[in-house]
N, C-alpha and C positions, 0 to 999 in steps of 0.2 A: 781285048778291051773288056770282055765280059768278066774275066778273072779280076781285072783291076777294079771294076765296079763292085763285085762281090767282096773283094778284100777290103775296099774302102768302107763299105757299109758295115761289114763285120767289125772293123776297127772302130768306127764311130759308135756302133752299138756297145762295144766293150768299154769305150770311154765314158759313156753316159748310161751306166747300168741302172741307176736309181730312177731316172726320169722315164725310162722305157720298160721297166720291169713288168708293167701291167699289160704291155702290148703283146699281141699274138698274131700269128699269120698261119694260114693253111699251107703256104708255100715258102719254106725257109730259104730256098734258093733265090727268091726274089723274082719280080716281074719287071721286065724292061719294055718300055714303050717309046718309040721314036716320036718326038714332038717338034713343033716349029719354034723358031725364035720368039715369035709373038706370044706363045703360051708360057714363056718363062715369067716368073714374078717380076714386077717392076724393079725392085731393088737389085735383082740379078742382072737385068739389062743395063741398069745404071752403072753397076760395078764393071761390066764388060766395056761399056762406052768410056768410062773414066780411065781404067787401067790398061785396056787393050783397044785404043781408039781406031787403029788402022788394021786390025786383025779380024778376020771373019771366022765365024763358027763353022766347023766342018761336020759336027754331029751333036745332036742334043737328045739325051735320053732321060725319061722320067723313070726312076727306079724305085720300086716299092718292095720292101722286105721287112719282116718282123713288125708290120704296122707302121713303118717309117717310110716316108717318101722323100727322095732327094732328086735333084736334077744334076746330071753330069753333062758338061759342055766340053767338047773337044775343039780346040782352036787350030787354025792353019799353021801356027808357029810350033805346034806340038804340045802346048800347055793343056792341062786338063783342070777344069774347075768344077767344084761341087757346091751346090746351094741347097738350103732347106726350103720348105714350102713358103716361107716368108721372104725368100730371096737373099738371105744372109749367107755369105760364103762359109763353108765348113772345111773345105780343103782346096788347096791350089798346088799343082804339081807341074814342074817343068821337066822336059826330057833331059837325058844325060848331057852334061856339058853346058847346060843353060841354067839361068836363074829366074825365079819368079820376080815380079815387080815388088821391090821392097817397100814401096809407098803404101802397100796394103797393111803393113805392120805399124804398131805404135812407134812414136818417135824414140822413146827410151830403148826399144828393141833395136831400132836402126842404129842408134848411137853405140850400143853395146857391140853390135856386129862390126861396125866400122873400127872400133878400138881394138877388138880382140880377134876378129876373124875376117879382116879386110881382104885376105887372099882367096876367100872361098865364097862362092855364090850360094844362095839358098835354093835348094832343089825342091823342097816342099814345105808347106805350112798347113798344119791341121789345128782347127779350133777344138779345144778339149774342155773338160769340166773345170780345169784350173787356169786355163789361159790358152797359150799357144805352144805347140810342139813343132820345132823346125828341124829339118834334116838338111845339113850342108852338103855341098858337092863332095866333100871329103868323107861323107858318111857319118860325121859327128852329129849327134842329136842334142839339141838344146831345148830347155823348157823355160817359158816366161809366163808371168801372171798376166791377168787382163790389163793391167796398167803398163805392161811392157817391160817389167823388171825381171832380170835374170833370176831363175830359181835354182836350176841345176843342169849339169851335163848328163846325158843319158836319158833313157825312157822309163826308169824305175821311179816309182812314187816316193 
């Protein structure tokens, strides 16, 4: 799990280079602290209640690296959620063979997936500087803008 956290933080830092370029840290590896559900930001708790109403959290970590703090929540169904300090989701990942809740995505994105990739679940969604990057169970990466409109296939800008 520690490698997953570090990889996710590095990916997020790479996707937001302008906003975080002035940040620094004495510990580039990051600091993980186990926290309680009650210490999560309100919006994060609302997200979990709305999209995972009957699923309990099995682990909650506050991770700080490069001056950025994120919360990583492991759920009993195997999904992993990441939130920023405001409680907005930054990444949602399901285990192999499972799909994240598609309702977290804009309607346009859901319609595009239904029309073009109905045979594949969405394994992960990452909030980026351009919108959303989705990885399907097949390994295909799709990019969408914040309005949910398709940009391109693949992770290249």
